[in-house]
N, C-alpha and C positions, 0 to 999 in steps of 0.2 A: 530468509525465513520470515514468517508472519507472526505477529503478536498483538495483544491488546494494549501493551505498554512496554516501555523501555526502562532499564535500570540507570543508576547514576553514571555508569560507564558507557552509556549510549547503546549497549547491547540489549537484545531482546530479554524481557523478563518472562520467560515461558514461550513456548512455540505452540501455535494452533493454526488450523486451517478452516475452522468454522467459527463464525461470529453471529451474534444475535442482531436483529434489525434495530435494536435499541442501543447498540454499542456506541460509546463516545468517540472512539478512534480505532482505526486499523493501521498498524505499522508494518512496513516492510523494512527489514534490517539485513545488512550484509557486512561482512568484514572487508574493508577496502585494502587493497594491496597495490603498491606502486602507483598511486594516484598523484599526479603532479599538479602543482598550482596551475589553474587555468583550464583544466580538463572539465568538460561539462558532464555532470551526472544527472540522470533523469529517471523518473518513475512514470510509467504509462499504465493507467488503470483502465481495464475494459470489462464490460459485461456482455456476454454472448458475442465476443469478437468486436464489439463496437466501443470505441474509446469514450470514456465518461469524464476523465480528467487526466492531466499530466502536470507533474511538478519537476522543476529542475534546480540544480545547485552547482555553482562553479566556485570551488574553494580557491582561496588566495594563498594556500599553503599545501605542503605535501601531506598525504595520508598514507600510512603504511602499517597495516596490522590493527587498525582501530575500526570500531563499528561505526557505520553511518546509517541513517534511517530517513525515511519519508513517511508521512502519514496522510490519511484522508479522514475527514469527519463529515457530518451530515450537512455542512455548508458547501462541501465539494459536490456531493450527490446524495440523494436520499438512499439509505441502505435498504433497498427493496430486496426481499428474499429472492435468491437466485444464485447462479454460478458466475464467478468473476475470475479475473487473473490480473497480475501486475508484472510488467516487464521492466527490468532495470537496464539502462544503457550507459555506456561510457563513450562520450564523443559520438553519439549516434549509433554505435554498434552494440548489439545485445551482449550483456555480460554473462549470460547463461540462459537456460530455458525460462519461460514465464512461470510464475508461481500461481497455482490455482487455489481458490478458496471459495467458500460458500457462505452466504448470508442467509440465516434462517429466521423464522418468526412468523407472526401473523401478517398476512397481507392486509392492505387497507380494507377496513370493513365496508361492505357494500350497503348502500341505503336500503332500508327495508320498506316494504309497501305500507303506506298509511302514515309515514313519518315526514 
């Protein structure tokens, strides 16, 4: 699931699929089941099918029934309005279908004549 924030228990604090271009962060959150120490968890963020960033995490402990999350912010890529997706993987294999989301808001203003 996608959210603009996580709770103290690391689970999503609300679910959404649309974010504003001025958002601070966008989280992808999942309940991890049977994750063993040393497994590589990854989030791959794309816009229009083109990868914009990926993050990975290799826990040194087992995770079973707890929420895990990755996030992106505007240091990862500029939140330009458009259609995006994020794919979670475990040891390189997709953990489910990609999650689609939209970033909306004003596009960068165009320069006006005479300025």
